[in-house]
C-alpha positions as CSV (number, residue, x, y, z in Angstrom):
1,M,0.4,0.0,0.1
2,R,1.2,3.1,-1.2
3,L,0.3,6.2,1.0
4,T,0.8,10.4,0.1
5,I,0.4,13.1,1.7
6,I,-2.2,15.5,-0.5
7,G,-2.5,18.0,2.5
8,C,-1.8,17.9,6.3
9,A,-2.4,21.3,7.5
10,G,-4.8,21.7,10.8
11,S,-7.7,24.0,10.8
12,F,-6.9,25.5,7.6
13,P,-5.1,25.7,4.5
14,N,-1.9,27.7,5.3
15,A,0.9,28.8,2.9
16,A,2.7,25.1,2.2
17,S,0.0,22.7,2.3
18,P,-3.6,22.0,2.0
19,A,-6.0,20.6,4.7
20,S,-6.1,17.0,5.6
21,C,-6.4,14.9,2.5
22,Y,-4.6,11.4,2.4
23,L,-4.4,9.2,-0.8
24,L,-4.1,5.7,-0.9
25,E,-3.2,3.3,-3.9
26,E,-3.0,-0.4,-3.9
27,D,-2.8,-2.6,-7.2
28,G,-4.3,-0.2,-9.2
29,H,-6.9,0.8,-6.7
30,R,-7.2,4.6,-5.5
31,I,-9.1,5.9,-2.0
32,V,-8.8,9.6,-0.6
33,L,-9.1,9.7,3.4
34,D,-10.4,13.4,3.4
35,L,-10.7,16.2,1.0
36,G,-10.1,19.2,3.3
37,N,-9.6,23.5,1.5
38,G,-7.6,23.4,-1.2
39,S,-6.4,19.7,-1.2
40,L,-8.5,18.7,-4.6
41,G,-5.4,20.9,-6.7
42,A,-2.7,19.3,-4.6
43,L,-4.6,15.8,-5.3
44,Q,-4.8,16.5,-9.3
45,Q,-0.4,16.4,-9.3
46,H,-0.8,12.5,-8.6
47,V,-4.6,11.6,-9.9
48,E,-5.8,12.4,-13.5
49,L,-9.1,13.2,-11.8
50,V,-11.0,13.1,-15.7
51,W,-10.0,9.2,-15.7
52,P,-13.7,8.1,-15.2
53,G,-11.9,5.3,-12.7
54,A,-9.4,7.8,-11.0
55,L,-10.9,7.2,-7.4
56,D,-12.7,4.0,-6.3
57,A,-14.4,6.0,-3.1
58,V,-13.9,8.9,-0.7
59,V,-13.5,8.3,2.9
60,L,-14.6,11.3,4.9
61,S,-14.0,11.1,8.8
62,H,-16.1,14.3,9.5
63,C,-17.5,17.2,7.9
64,H,-16.0,19.9,9.5
65,V,-15.0,22.1,6.6
66,D,-11.2,21.0,6.8
67,H,-11.8,17.7,5.6
68,C,-14.4,17.7,3.7
69,V,-14.9,21.0,2.0
70,D,-13.1,20.3,-1.6
71,L,-15.7,17.5,-1.7
72,A,-18.4,20.4,-3.2
73,S,-14.9,21.1,-5.5
74,L,-14.8,18.0,-6.8
75,F,-18.8,17.8,-6.9
76,V,-18.0,20.8,-9.9
77,Q,-15.3,19.1,-11.7
78,R,-17.5,15.9,-12.0
79,H,-21.0,17.7,-13.1
80,Y,-19.7,20.4,-15.6
81,A,-16.6,18.3,-17.2
82,P,-17.3,18.8,-21.4
83,Q,-17.0,15.0,-21.0
84,P,-18.1,14.1,-17.7
85,T,-18.1,10.2,-16.3
86,T,-20.8,8.0,-16.3
87,Q,-19.5,5.9,-13.1
88,R,-20.8,7.3,-9.7
89,L,-17.8,7.7,-6.9
90,S,-18.4,6.4,-3.6
91,V,-18.7,8.7,-0.6
92,L,-18.5,7.1,2.9
93,G,-18.8,9.3,6.0
94,P,-21.3,10.1,8.5
95,S,-24.9,10.0,8.0
96,D,-24.9,13.4,7.1
97,T,-22.6,14.4,4.3
98,R,-25.1,14.7,2.1
99,S,-26.6,17.5,3.5
100,R,-24.0,18.8,4.9
101,L,-22.3,19.5,0.7
102,Q,-25.7,20.4,0.0
103,G,-25.2,23.4,2.5
104,I,-22.0,24.0,1.3
105,Y,-22.9,24.6,-2.5
106,G,-25.7,26.3,-1.6
107,L,-28.2,23.2,-3.7
108,E,-31.4,24.0,-3.0
109,D,-31.6,20.5,-4.6
110,P,-29.9,18.0,-3.6
111,R,-30.5,15.4,-6.6
112,P,-27.9,16.6,-8.5
113,L,-24.9,16.0,-5.8
114,D,-26.6,11.9,-6.6
115,A,-25.6,12.3,-10.6
116,E,-22.1,12.3,-9.3
117,F,-21.8,10.3,-5.9
118,V,-22.9,7.5,-4.2
119,F,-23.3,8.5,-0.3
120,E,-22.4,5.8,2.5
121,V,-22.8,5.7,6.2
122,L,-19.1,4.9,7.2
123,R,-20.1,1.6,9.3
124,D,-17.8,-1.0,11.4
125,V,-16.4,-2.5,8.7
126,Q,-16.9,-2.0,4.8
127,Q,-14.9,-3.5,1.8
128,V,-13.6,-1.0,-1.1
129,G,-11.6,-2.7,-3.6
130,P,-8.7,-4.0,-1.9
131,F,-9.1,-1.7,1.2
132,R,-10.6,-2.7,4.0
133,I,-12.0,-0.1,6.0
134,S,-12.7,-0.4,9.6
135,T,-13.9,2.5,11.6
136,V,-14.8,3.7,16.0
137,R,-16.4,6.7,16.7
138,A,-13.5,10.3,17.6
139,A,-13.8,11.8,20.1
140,H,-14.2,15.0,18.7
141,P,-17.7,17.9,19.0
142,V,-19.5,16.3,15.5
143,V,-19.7,13.1,14.8
144,A,-16.4,12.0,13.5
145,Y,-14.5,8.2,13.0
146,S,-10.5,7.0,13.5
147,I,-10.2,4.9,10.2
148,R,-8.5,1.6,9.8
149,V,-7.0,1.0,6.2
150,D,-5.9,-2.9,5.8
151,T,-5.3,-4.5,2.5
152,A,-3.1,-8.1,1.9
153,T,0.1,-6.3,2.0
154,A,0.1,-3.2,4.5
155,S,-2.2,-1.6,7.8
156,L,-2.8,2.1,8.2
157,V,-4.3,3.9,11.1
158,Y,-5.6,7.3,10.2
159,S,-6.8,9.2,13.5
160,G,-9.2,11.8,12.0
161,D,-9.7,14.3,14.4
162,T,-10.3,13.3,18.4
163,G,-9.2,13.2,21.6
164,P,-7.3,10.3,23.2
165,T,-9.3,7.3,23.1
166,D,-9.5,3.2,24.0
167,A,-11.0,2.8,20.8
168,L,-7.6,4.4,19.1
169,V,-6.0,2.0,21.2
170,D,-7.7,-1.3,19.8
171,L,-8.4,0.2,16.2
172,A,-4.2,1.2,15.9
173,R,-3.1,-2.2,17.7
174,G,-0.1,-3.6,15.2
175,A,-1.2,-1.2,12.6
176,D,2.0,-0.7,10.3
177,L,1.5,3.3,10.4
178,A,-0.7,4.9,12.4
179,L,-1.1,8.8,10.9
180,F,-2.4,10.8,13.9
181,E,-3.5,14.7,14.2
182,A,-1.1,15.9,16.8
183,S,-3.2,19.4,17.3
184,F,-1.7,20.3,20.5
185,V,0.8,21.1,22.5
186,G,1.7,20.6,26.5
187,A,-0.7,19.9,29.3
188,G,-3.8,21.0,29.8
189,N,-5.8,21.0,26.5
190,P,-9.2,21.0,25.8
191,P,-11.0,16.9,26.7
192,D,-12.5,15.5,23.2
193,V,-11.2,17.7,21.1
194,H,-8.0,16.7,19.3
195,L,-4.0,15.2,20.2
196,S,-1.1,16.3,21.0
197,G,2.6,15.0,20.3
198,A,2.6,13.4,23.1
199,D,-1.4,11.9,23.3
200,A,-0.4,10.6,19.5
201,G,2.7,8.9,21.2
202,R,1.5,7.3,23.8
203,V,-1.8,5.9,21.9
204,V,1.0,4.5,19.3
205,R,3.0,2.8,22.1
206,E,-0.1,1.0,23.4
207,A,-0.8,0.0,20.6
208,Q,2.3,-1.5,19.7
209,A,2.2,0.1,16.1
210,G,5.0,0.1,14.1
211,Q,5.8,3.4,13.0
212,L,4.0,7.4,13.4
213,M,3.5,9.8,11.0
214,L,2.2,13.3,12.4
215,T,-0.2,15.4,10.7
216,H,-3.1,18.1,10.5
217,L,-0.7,20.3,11.6
218,V,-1.5,23.5,12.9
219,A,0.0,26.8,12.1
220,W,0.9,28.4,15.8
221,N,2.4,25.3,16.8
222,E,6.3,24.7,16.1
223,P,6.5,21.1,14.8
224,A,9.5,20.4,16.3
225,I,8.1,20.6,19.4
226,V,5.4,18.6,18.6
227,L,7.6,15.9,17.5
228,S,9.6,15.9,20.5
229,E,6.7,15.3,22.7
230,A,5.7,12.4,20.3
231,Q,9.1,11.3,20.8
232,A,9.0,11.7,24.6
233,E,5.8,9.0,24.5
234,F,7.2,6.6,21.8
235,D,10.8,5.5,20.7
236,G,9.9,3.4,17.4
237,P,10.0,5.7,14.2
238,I,8.3,9.0,14.0
239,T,7.6,11.7,11.0
240,L,6.3,14.9,10.0
241,A,3.8,14.7,7.3
242,E,4.4,17.0,4.4
243,P,2.7,17.1,1.7
244,G,4.4,14.9,-1.4
245,L,5.7,12.6,0.9
246,V,5.3,9.2,-0.3
247,V,5.5,6.0,2.1
248,E,5.7,2.6,0.9
249,L,4.1,0.5,3.6
C-alpha cells in the first residue's frame, strides 16, 4: 500500500500545505481519506481525475470544512466537465455528509449530487476494492471517525480529529503506520477535541504500532516541539507529514 500526503495542515490550509487529504493506492485502486480545503488541486498532481476510474472512493472522517469542503469542488469537476464520467463515486462518511455538502454548495435541490456520488454511511467494517475499512467513533465535537485501512500487504490507521480514546488504541493495534493528528502541545488541553504530540505517541506505544506519522499540524505550533513531545512517549520511527511525501508500506 502506498500513502501520499496531499495535505496535512490543521484547521485551515497554510502557505505550504492544503488541509487534510491522504491518498492510498493498492494494486491500481485508489481512495482518499478526507478532502479538506485546497486539497483537490494538489490531488491532481497525483491523480488524473478526468479518468473515469480515477478514484474508488472518498472516505470522510467527519464534516468539518478542513476535512470535507473540497468534495464540493470535486462535484463541480465531475458535474460540469465537457466529458462527464458516467460512473458515480462512492463517498463514505457520517450520515449527514449529503446534507452538509448540499449546504456547502448552496443547492436547493440535492439531487444533482446523486448524479455524481453514492453516499454511504461509514460502518464498523466496509470493503472498497482491496481496502478493508474499519472505523470507531472519535472523540470530537461533531460525529467523527477514526479509520483503519487494511490490505493484503499493509495496515494504516488514521486518527481523524479526536481526543485520546481506548477505542483508538484498539483500532491501531499492531498497525504498520499510525497517521495521527497532533494539533495540541503541552498539557491541560480541552478534552475530546484533538491529540497532542504526546497523546499520539502514547496511543501508538500502547497499540504497539510500527511507526507514527504526525499530521494536522496547525500553524501556531512549532513542528519540532510537536515531534519532541511524541518522541518522549514513543521510541519507534516518527515522521512529520508534509505535502507530497510518499510512504510505501
